C-alpha positions as semicolon CSV with decimal commas, in nm:
position;residue;x (nm);y (nm);z (nm)
1;M;-0,003;-0,015;0,014
2;S;0,166;0,337;-0,098
3;V;0,231;0,597;0,139
4;E;-0,071;0,842;-0,025
5;M;-0,316;0,571;0,018
6;R;-0,244;0,489;0,390
7;K;-0,278;0,858;0,430
8;I;-0,619;0,858;0,288
9;L;-0,743;0,567;0,504
10;D;-0,601;0,739;0,808
11;K;-0,757;1,059;0,744
12;F;-1,097;0,948;0,643
13;F;-1,208;0,547;0,663
14;L;-1,039;0,496;1,014
15;P;-1,260;0,756;1,161
16;F;-1,572;0,644;0,978
17;F;-1,484;0,308;1,107
18;Y;-1,432;0,410;1,442
19;G;-1,751;0,595;1,417
20;I;-1,967;0,309;1,314
21;C;-1,814;0,104;1,603
22;I;-1,916;0,353;1,875
23;L;-2,251;0,392;1,708
24;G;-2,305;0,048;1,731
25;V;-2,206;0,003;2,089
26;I;-2,430;0,265;2,159
27;V;-2,716;0,144;1,978
28;A;-2,658;-0,195;2,139
29;A;-2,634;-0,046;2,473
30;F;-3,003;0,154;2,437
31;F;-3,122;-0,190;2,318
32;F;-3,033;-0,368;2,623
33;M;-3,137;-0,107;2,822
34;N;-3,480;-0,108;2,653
35;V;-3,513;-0,486;2,697
36;K;-3,446;-0,433;3,053
37;R;-3,690;-0,184;3,106
38;Q;-3,957;-0,409;2,927
39;Q;-3,870;-0,687;3,136
40;K;-3,885;-0,480;3,465
41;E;-4,211;-0,337;3,359
42;A;-4,343;-0,701;3,262
43;L;-4,327;-0,862;3,610
44;L;-4,683;-0,840;3,666
45;A;-4,983;-0,764;3,417
46;Y;-5,074;-0,408;3,571
47;E;-4,997;-0,085;3,461
48;K;-4,808;0,139;3,728
49;N;-5,107;0,132;3,947
50;L;-5,382;-0,115;4,103
51;N;-5,708;0,004;4,201
52;I;-5,895;-0,189;4,475
53;N;-6,257;-0,034;4,557
54;G;-6,288;-0,155;4,923
55;T;-6,063;-0,343;5,232
56;N;-6,079;-0,731;5,327
57;E;-6,029;-0,790;4,950
58;T;-5,794;-1,081;4,811
59;L;-5,666;-1,042;4,442
60;R;-5,431;-1,302;4,306
61;L;-5,141;-1,090;4,151
62;E;-5,062;-1,264;3,799
63;S;-4,728;-1,218;3,611
64;S;-4,738;-1,156;3,234
65;E;-4,452;-1,279;3,165
66;G;-4,486;-1,626;3,301
67;F;-4,337;-1,609;3,652
68;N;-4,425;-1,851;3,926
69;S;-4,494;-1,702;4,285
70;E;-4,182;-1,894;4,378
71;D;-3,982;-1,687;4,175
72;L;-4,083;-1,366;4,300
73;L;-4,037;-1,162;4,635
74;Y;-4,319;-0,907;4,749
75;S;-4,305;-0,643;4,995
76;S;-4,525;-0,333;5,112
77;S;-4,470;-0,012;5,186
78;D;-4,748;-0,010;5,422
79;E;-4,913;-0,334;5,573
80;S;-5,204;-0,146;5,734
81;I;-5,304;-0,093;5,396
82;I;-5,192;-0,391;5,200
83;K;-5,017;-0,739;5,251
84;V;-4,899;-0,982;5,027
85;D;-4,810;-1,323;5,106
86;E;-4,548;-1,585;4,945
87;S;-4,790;-1,720;4,682
88;G;-4,896;-1,390;4,545
89;N;-5,205;-1,295;4,736
90;L;-5,294;-0,928;4,785
91;I;-5,519;-0,870;5,059
92;S;-5,666;-0,491;5,090
93;V;-5,628;-0,451;5,498
94;G;-5,741;-0,050;5,503
95;E;-5,798;0,240;5,325
96;G;-5,525;0,488;5,124
97;S;-5,231;0,402;4,914
98;A;-4,942;0,192;4,924
99;V;-4,624;0,068;4,710
100;L;-4,589;-0,304;4,638
101;T;-4,265;-0,376;4,548
102;I;-4,158;-0,713;4,322
103;T;-3,832;-0,865;4,300
104;T;-3,725;-1,147;4,127
105;K;-3,539;-1,346;4,376
106;D;-3,191;-1,325;4,171
107;Q;-3,243;-0,945;4,234
108;K;-3,159;-0,873;3,860
109;Q;-3,558;-0,722;3,804
110;T;-3,789;-0,529;4,001
111;Q;-4,131;-0,345;3,974
112;A;-4,303;-0,107;4,165
113;L;-4,675;-0,133;4,170
114;V;-4,888;0,179;4,339
115;V;-5,181;0,012;4,525
116;N;-5,487;0,205;4,590
117;V;-5,762;0,119;4,840
118;G;-6,097;0,272;4,853
119;P;-6,272;0,552;4,657
120;D;-6,090;0,817;4,817
121;A;-5,771;0,712;4,766
122;I;-5,844;0,612;4,415
123;K;-5,995;0,972;4,307
124;E;-5,667;1,103;4,473
125;Y;-5,433;0,911;4,292
126;L;-5,593;0,969;3,945
127;E;-5,623;1,345;4,009
128;D;-5,258;1,345;4,064
129;N;-5,182;1,088;3,764
130;P;-5,395;1,140;3,525
131;K;-5,238;0,926;3,275
132;D;-5,253;0,617;3,457
133;N;-5,635;0,632;3,451
134;K;-5,653;0,271;3,300
135;E;-5,863;-0,030;3,440
136;T;-5,728;-0,284;3,674
137;A;-5,567;-0,528;3,492
138;K;-5,702;-0,930;3,499
139;T;-5,714;-1,030;3,870
140;K;-5,888;-1,336;4,053
141;P;-6,025;-1,419;4,377
142;V;-5,812;-1,604;4,576
143;D;-5,869;-2,023;4,616
144;K;-5,978;-2,035;5,018
145;S;-5,780;-2,317;5,048
146;L;-5,431;-2,105;4,998
147;P;-5,230;-2,037;5,319
148;E;-5,261;-1,731;5,517
149;V;-5,079;-1,381;5,495
150;Q;-4,779;-1,469;5,623
151;D;-4,604;-1,278;5,921
152;D;-4,296;-1,144;5,964
153;N;-4,117;-1,448;5,988
154;K;-4,279;-1,589;5,680
155;A;-4,394;-1,867;5,900
156;T;-4,723;-2,010;5,772
157;K;-5,020;-1,985;6,004
158;I;-5,248;-2,271;6,051
159;K;-5,602;-2,135;6,152
160;P;-5,798;-2,346;6,380
161;K;-6,088;-2,557;6,219
162;S;-6,280;-2,669;6,519
163;I;-6,328;-2,675;6,913
164;T;-6,431;-2,980;7,126
165;L;-6,542;-2,989;7,462
166;D;-6,492;-3,309;7,692
167;K;-6,834;-3,196;7,870
168;T;-7,135;-3,029;7,707
169;D;-7,387;-3,048;7,980
170;L;-7,348;-2,993;8,327
171;T;-7,578;-2,958;8,628
172;F;-7,481;-2,806;8,967
173;N;-7,689;-2,847;9,288
174;L;-7,638;-2,586;9,535
175;N;-7,748;-2,772;9,812
176;T;-7,447;-3,026;9,783
177;G;-7,064;-2,941;9,857
178;T;-6,958;-2,941;9,471
179;K;-7,039;-2,608;9,325
180;T;-6,745;-2,581;9,097
181;A;-6,618;-2,808;8,761
182;A;-6,364;-2,785;8,475
183;I;-6,426;-2,815;8,114
184;K;-6,135;-2,892;7,861
185;A;-6,133;-2,756;7,532
186;T;-5,911;-2,891;7,241
187;I;-5,866;-2,715;6,935
188;L;-5,836;-2,882;6,617
189;P;-5,597;-2,927;6,399
190;K;-5,362;-3,005;6,668
191;T;-5,119;-2,792;6,433
192;A;-5,322;-2,452;6,494
193;T;-5,068;-2,203;6,521
194;D;-5,257;-2,014;6,769
195;K;-5,417;-2,248;7,044
196;R;-5,548;-1,969;7,299
197;V;-5,902;-2,026;7,425
198;T;-6,115;-1,752;7,569
199;W;-6,445;-1,827;7,768
200;S;-6,743;-1,661;7,851
201;S;-7,115;-1,718;8,024
202;S;-7,421;-1,614;7,901
203;D;-7,535;-1,516;8,261
204;S;-7,255;-1,457;8,492
205;N;-7,507;-1,430;8,789
206;I;-7,578;-1,778;8,769
207;A;-7,248;-1,930;8,654
208;T;-6,919;-1,780;8,604
209;V;-6,617;-1,937;8,399
210;T;-6,246;-1,870;8,431
211;D;-6,010;-2,040;8,222
212;G;-6,220;-2,348;8,185
213;V;-6,368;-2,377;8,538
214;I;-6,723;-2,318;8,596
215;T;-6,860;-2,193;8,921
216;A;-7,226;-2,222;9,006
217;K;-7,369;-1,874;9,146
218;K;-7,775;-1,918;9,170
219;P;-8,032;-2,140;9,012
220;G;-8,060;-2,110;8,601
221;T;-7,943;-2,209;8,287
222;V;-7,671;-2,051;8,131
223;T;-7,430;-2,112;7,778
224;I;-7,079;-2,157;7,829
225;T;-6,907;-2,069;7,530
226;A;-6,555;-2,177;7,405
227;S;-6,395;-1,921;7,137
228;T;-6,055;-1,894;6,939
229;S;-5,873;-1,562;7,005
230;N;-6,038;-1,421;6,690
231;N;-6,373;-1,565;6,789
232;E;-6,402;-1,740;6,425
233;V;-6,466;-2,121;6,613
234;T;-6,652;-2,166;6,933
235;A;-6,824;-2,458;7,111
236;T;-7,094;-2,461;7,374
237;A;-7,161;-2,633;7,705
238;K;-7,525;-2,604;7,874
239;V;-7,518;-2,564;8,239
240;T;-7,766;-2,600;8,478
241;V;-7,767;-2,492;8,843
242;T;-8,048;-2,627;9,073
243;K;-8,127;-2,532;9,409
244;R;-8,393;-2,735;9,688
245;V;-8,515;-2,474;9,918
246;V;-8,730;-2,582;10,251
247;I;-8,942;-2,360;10,393
248;I;-9,116;-2,385;10,746
249;I;-9,410;-2,183;10,797
250;G;-9,556;-2,167;11,155
251;A;-9,558;-2,040;11,483
252;S;-9,444;-2,103;11,838
253;Q;-9,214;-2,336;11,794
254;V;-9,134;-2,269;11,438
255;T;-8,975;-1,955;11,683
256;R;-8,760;-2,156;11,819
257;M;-8,664;-2,380;11,539
258;A;-8,494;-2,028;11,365
259;D;-8,299;-1,968;11,674
260;Y;-8,178;-2,366;11,700
261;K;-8,170;-2,572;11,370
262;T;-7,968;-2,341;11,103
263;S;-7,920;-2,642;10,897
264;Y;-8,003;-2,986;10,827
265;S;-7,874;-3,261;10,610
266;S;-8,011;-3,552;10,438
267;K;-7,814;-3,857;10,293
268;T;-7,754;-3,654;10,002
269;V;-7,812;-3,295;9,995
270;T;-7,779;-3,009;10,302
271;Y;-8,005;-2,732;10,390
272;K;-7,868;-2,410;10,537
273;T;-8,040;-2,054;10,671
274;G;-7,724;-1,906;10,551
275;D;-7,775;-1,983;10,196
276;G;-8,122;-1,962;10,150
277;T;-8,195;-2,350;10,145
278;L;-8,345;-2,325;10,465
279;V;-8,628;-2,082;10,539
280;Y;-8,816;-2,016;10,876
281;V;-9,156;-1,827;10,837
282;N;-9,290;-1,779;11,211
283;K;-9,518;-1,561;11,405
284;S;-9,476;-1,625;11,792
285;G;-9,832;-1,716;11,922
286;S;-10,007;-1,737;11,560
287;G;-10,237;-2,044;11,470
288;I;-10,324;-2,265;11,193
289;D;-10,484;-1,951;11,020
290;Y;-10,147;-1,779;11,021
291;Q;-10,002;-2,068;10,810
292;T;-10,233;-1,999;10,513
293;T;-10,271;-1,603;10,557
294;D;-9,977;-1,381;10,664
295;G;-9,735;-1,684;10,686
296;F;-9,802;-1,804;10,322
297;T;-9,789;-1,425;10,191
298;Q;-9,416;-1,432;10,312
299;A;-9,321;-1,736;10,198
300;K;-9,472;-1,662;9,848
301;K;-9,251;-1,349;9,859
302;K;-8,945;-1,548;9,902
303;I;-9,069;-1,823;9,617
304;E;-9,104;-1,509;9,371
305;E;-8,725;-1,419;9,416
306;Y;-8,675;-1,745;9,178
307;S;-8,928;-1,651;8,916
308;L;-8,678;-1,657;8,613
309;A;-8,582;-1,989;8,751
310;K;-8,871;-2,160;8,807
311;A;-8,738;-2,470;8,629
312;E;-8,417;-2,511;8,821
313;T;-8,590;-2,453;9,215
314;K;-8,764;-2,721;9,414
315;F;-8,962;-2,588;9,737
316;D;-9,074;-2,782;9,977
317;I;-9,326;-2,611;10,215
318;F;-9,427;-2,751;10,547
319;F;-9,701;-2,658;10,776
320;P;-9,638;-2,785;11,102
321;L;-9,983;-2,804;11,348
322;S;-9,873;-2,659;11,701
323;G;-10,089;-2,680;12,012
324;N;-10,291;-2,336;11,899
325;T;-10,455;-2,533;11,594
326;I;-10,680;-2,746;11,861
327;K;-10,763;-2,465;12,121
328;D;-11,094;-2,396;11,993
329;F;-11,208;-2,759;11,949
330;T;-11,348;-3,020;12,192
331;C;-11,335;-3,376;12,162
332;D;-11,663;-3,361;12,012
333;D;-11,594;-3,114;11,770
334;I;-11,330;-3,297;11,608
335;S;-11,389;-3,529;11,308
336;T;-11,351;-3,577;10,911
337;S;-11,673;-3,387;10,842
338;N;-11,565;-3,108;11,078
339;Q;-11,608;-2,812;10,797
340;N;-11,340;-2,593;11,012
341;I;-11,113;-2,904;10,982
342;I;-11,168;-2,942;10,633
343;N;-11,112;-2,560;10,557
344;Y;-10,779;-2,589;10,729
345;A;-10,667;-2,862;10,494
346;T;-10,827;-2,693;10,178
347;N;-10,648;-2,412;10,287
348;Y;-10,328;-2,566;10,270
349;N;-10,400;-2,719;9,926
350;N;-10,520;-2,411;9,776
351;A;-10,204;-2,216;9,888
352;I;-9,967;-2,498;9,714
353;A;-10,236;-2,500;9,439
354;E;-10,144;-2,115;9,395
355;L;-9,807;-2,167;9,345
356;K;-9,815;-2,492;9,105
357;N;-10,049;-2,233;8,885
358;S;-9,774;-2,008;8,852
359;G;-9,522;-2,235;8,747
360;Y;-9,374;-2,313;9,049
361;N;-9,236;-2,691;9,123
362;V;-9,372;-2,708;9,513
363;Q;-9,480;-2,997;9,738
364;G;-9,669;-2,938;10,058
365;Y;-9,615;-3,101;10,387
366;V;-9,896;-3,107;10,666
367;V;-9,698;-3,209;10,994
368;S;-9,790;-3,293;11,321
369;M;-9,636;-3,174;11,608
370;H;-9,653;-3,156;11,987
371;P;-9,887;-2,921;12,133
372;V;-9,766;-2,675;12,420
373;K;-9,933;-2,738;12,774
374;P;-10,112;-2,383;12,810
375;T;-9,947;-2,362;13,186
376;Q;-9,572;-2,420;13,115
377;A;-9,320;-2,534;13,401
378;T;-9,054;-2,318;13,544
379;N;-8,752;-2,288;13,317
380;N;-8,521;-2,568;13,218
381;K;-8,801;-2,871;13,378
382;T;-8,951;-3,141;13,236
383;V;-9,301;-3,117;13,233
384;T;-9,546;-3,407;13,113
385;N;-9,880;-3,313;12,927
386;Q;-10,147;-3,488;13,092
387;N;-10,525;-3,603;13,000
388;K;-10,649;-3,369;13,281
389;N;-10,931;-3,165;13,092
390;A;-10,857;-3,334;12,783
391;C;-11,174;-3,239;12,606
392;T;-11,238;-2,914;12,694
393;K;-11,167;-2,596;12,468
394;G;-10,868;-2,389;12,552
395;Y;-10,668;-2,713;12,689
396;R;-10,424;-2,827;12,452
397;S;-10,387;-3,190;12,531
398;N;-10,207;-3,499;12,340
399;W;-10,516;-3,679;12,321
400;K;-10,737;-3,413;12,158
401;Y;-10,446;-3,323;11,940
402;F;-10,382;-3,682;11,849
403;Q;-10,768;-3,690;11,753
404;F;-10,750;-3,409;11,555
405;N;-10,454;-3,510;11,367
406;K;-10,574;-3,831;11,283
407;A;-10,889;-3,673;11,118
408;M;-10,674;-3,408;10,942
409;K;-10,466;-3,721;10,797
410;S;-10,767;-3,868;10,655
411;I;-10,882;-3,566;10,497
412;V;-10,541;-3,440;10,317
413;E;-10,487;-3,820;10,201
414;N;-10,847;-3,885;10,062
415;N;-10,867;-3,538;9,867
416;Y;-10,533;-3,332;9,852
417;Q;-10,261;-3,581;9,762
418;A;-10,203;-3,409;9,424
419;N;-10,040;-3,108;9,677
420;L;-10,014;-3,240;10,000
421;Q;-9,820;-3,509;10,185
422;Y;-9,919;-3,574;10,535
423;E;-9,664;-3,625;10,774
424;S;-9,779;-3,839;11,082
425;L;-9,485;-3,750;11,319
426;F;-9,694;-3,674;11,637
427;I;-9,907;-3,976;11,552
428;K;-9,617;-4,211;11,514
429;I;-9,475;-4,101;11,856
430;M;-9,837;-4,144;12,023
431;E;-9,964;-4,423;11,857
432;T;-9,719;-4,708;12,069
433;N;-9,886;-4,589;12,370
434;N;-10,292;-4,532;12,271
435;N;-10,444;-4,533;12,610
436;K;-10,678;-4,181;12,660
437;K;-10,602;-4,240;13,070
438;N;-10,239;-4,295;13,024
439;F;-10,174;-4,080;12,716
440;S;-9,877;-3,850;12,797
441;Y;-9,572;-3,703;12,654
442;K;-9,276;-3,530;12,819
443;I;-9,096;-3,260;12,709
444;I;-8,815;-2,995;12,835
445;Y;-8,894;-2,626;12,763
446;N;-8,608;-2,361;12,748
447;T;-8,459;-2,135;12,960
448;T;-8,559;-1,829;12,773
449;D;-8,915;-1,822;12,836
450;G;-9,036;-2,155;12,951
451;V;-9,264;-2,131;12,718
452;H;-9,121;-2,297;12,403
453;W;-8,922;-2,620;12,367
454;D;-8,568;-2,636;12,447
455;K;-8,256;-2,645;12,195
456;D;-8,211;-2,993;12,191
457;T;-8,606;-3,084;12,160
458;T;-8,632;-2,828;11,903
459;N;-8,350;-2,989;11,697
460;T;-8,497;-3,340;11,745
461;Y;-8,823;-3,245;11,592
462;V;-8,680;-3,059;11,303
463;D;-8,484;-3,340;11,193
464;M;-8,778;-3,589;11,270
465;M;-8,989;-3,394;11,054
466;L;-8,757;-3,353;10,750
467;N;-8,655;-3,712;10,779
468;Y;-8,991;-3,801;10,735
469;S;-9,031;-3,654;10,414
470;G;-8,816;-3,867;10,232
471;N;-8,783;-3,730;9,909
472;L;-8,545;-3,453;10,062
């Protein structure tokens, strides 16, 4: 090559060649950058923004380039607005705007997506970015079987599916010593992430529950509920609290019963004045009329306190016949056809029938007791009720009392057994020595007034009276 040709090439061709090379590099770089931009924008099948009308909506994020959810990482700038799990499920949590960043796991491609939740957020965004006012790209609801939104450490949360209780029907009796019981709750599946259980009672006045331990309070029926911590899954148990109440309506000796006898225990249950299971209604000196008038009114008020627990409360009402019962009779007056005695029995029956008609569970008992001698001995002395003037009015002798109770027993058992049970307490005591000339019974009077029975005699009579009621 001549020197002249070499000069021409150096002057014109080489610069042109180098220019072409540089231009090629520039074009290649531009093409590469454009491909990267297209790849970057093609991660998801959405434009720059995604509009969601309301909260609690779940969308499956779809890739326009065939990426699987396992190939992408998602992050939210504000999880109080949007959350995304590892499977690409977007959940609208609250209204507002947040940025969702999608990145390939090799960190080579990234796309940012503005997500607007709620009409106000959408309107505000589109006013500021009118060019982005396009329809939301294709979405579809998430399959309910998909895993929950992931927490910060990416561990899958497994929802509780059910709760089972080891007891679903419990009954407490307030007359017994056991007033608490525990229920065990089991959450399934066993792999559930949150196994916390919350407990509640439909009426804590009747029964309370703390950590599964139920405590009975008063008669009634309640529902105990065990719930998961988010209240999505529940289980219930029925709890019935029952109570049995003994009410003794009387006079004279019943006054001392209230002073002395504060509790009574049968083979199965206990009655106490302190918890309202043993109730005395009395007025010293009053006779049989008091039991079905003022005395019954007082008893009825006690019973009506349980108007909301009629089905769970059983009442046993005792009408003990004292010596005042017979003071206006002579022996000739006493018979099963005597209208006054029939009226007494009828009044007892009507009193119990009235309560039953009001929906209460009631049983009545007419009880023969021991008459009080009209002229008591001095305090703390043993006295004997003899047959002297046995049949005169005003005298409360054993013989006349015995005859009266025999008549009352016949009237009650022949006419009023549906409501009344006759307890032949005094008759059973006296029938072993049924001789008018020798019909006596010794008792001790108390040291308080010398008129009423002493403590031991009173306690004995109450125990005998309640023991004859076999169903107590």
